[in-house]
C-alpha positions as CSV (number, residue, x, y, z in Angstrom):
1,M,0.0,0.0,0.1
2,V,1.3,3.4,-0.9
3,E,1.7,5.8,2.0
4,K,3.0,9.5,2.4
5,G,6.8,9.1,2.2
6,S,6.8,6.0,0.2
7,Q,9.3,5.7,-2.5
8,V,7.7,4.7,-5.7
9,Q,8.6,3.9,-9.4
10,W,6.7,4.1,-12.7
11,M,7.3,4.0,-16.5
12,N,7.4,7.3,-18.4
13,S,8.0,7.0,-22.1
14,R,9.9,3.8,-21.8
15,T,12.0,5.4,-18.9
16,K,11.7,4.2,-15.3
17,R,11.2,7.1,-13.0
18,T,11.2,7.3,-9.2
19,G,10.2,9.6,-6.6
20,Q,8.7,10.1,-3.1
21,V,5.0,10.6,-2.3
22,V,4.3,13.9,-0.6
23,E,0.5,13.9,-0.7
24,I,-2.4,11.4,-1.1
25,N,-5.9,12.3,-1.8
26,E,-9.0,10.2,-2.7
27,K,-10.7,13.0,-4.7
28,I,-8.5,15.6,-6.5
29,I,-5.0,17.1,-6.5
30,Q,-3.9,19.9,-8.7
31,I,-0.3,21.1,-9.5
32,N,1.1,23.8,-11.8
33,R,3.6,22.2,-14.1
34,N,5.4,24.4,-16.7
35,G,2.8,27.1,-16.6
36,V,-0.1,24.6,-17.0
37,Q,-2.6,23.5,-14.3
38,V,-2.6,19.6,-14.1
39,T,-5.5,18.0,-12.3
40,R,-5.9,14.2,-11.4
41,M,-9.2,12.7,-9.9
42,G,-8.8,9.9,-7.5
43,K,-11.2,7.3,-6.0
44,P,-11.1,5.5,-2.7
45,D,-9.8,2.4,-4.4
46,N,-7.4,4.3,-6.6
47,R,-6.1,7.4,-4.9
48,V,-4.2,10.2,-6.6
49,L,-0.6,10.7,-5.6
50,K,1.5,13.9,-5.6
51,I,5.1,12.7,-6.1
52,K,8.3,14.6,-6.0
53,Q,10.5,13.1,-8.6
54,D,14.1,12.3,-7.9
55,Q,14.9,14.9,-10.6
56,G,13.0,17.6,-8.6
57,D,9.8,17.9,-10.5
58,M,6.4,17.3,-9.1
59,V,4.0,14.8,-10.9
60,L,0.5,13.3,-10.3
61,K,0.0,9.6,-10.6
62,L,-2.8,7.2,-9.6
63,E,-1.9,4.4,-7.3
64,N,-2.5,1.9,-10.0
65,E,0.2,3.6,-12.1
66,V,3.0,3.2,-9.6
67,E,4.7,0.4,-7.6
68,V,6.3,0.9,-4.1
69,L,10.0,0.1,-4.2
70,A,10.9,-3.1,-2.5
71,E,13.0,-1.6,0.3
72,Q,9.9,0.3,1.5
73,L,8.0,-3.0,2.1
74,A,10.3,-4.2,4.9
């Protein structure tokens, strides 16, 4: 299960990306990315995650789009 502070990974244009979850919401999260407002809608069974990528940018992903890195499961 994804929690605030979890390290996660996902595929983006054939590249594996990683980052840390900084916010979780069942309904909606919005961010401003490169001057564009980005909105993702979540559900109780597929929450929306605000993730700070290791490269520094913020992204929004749904829980089913990411996997928790193994060292976080221990």
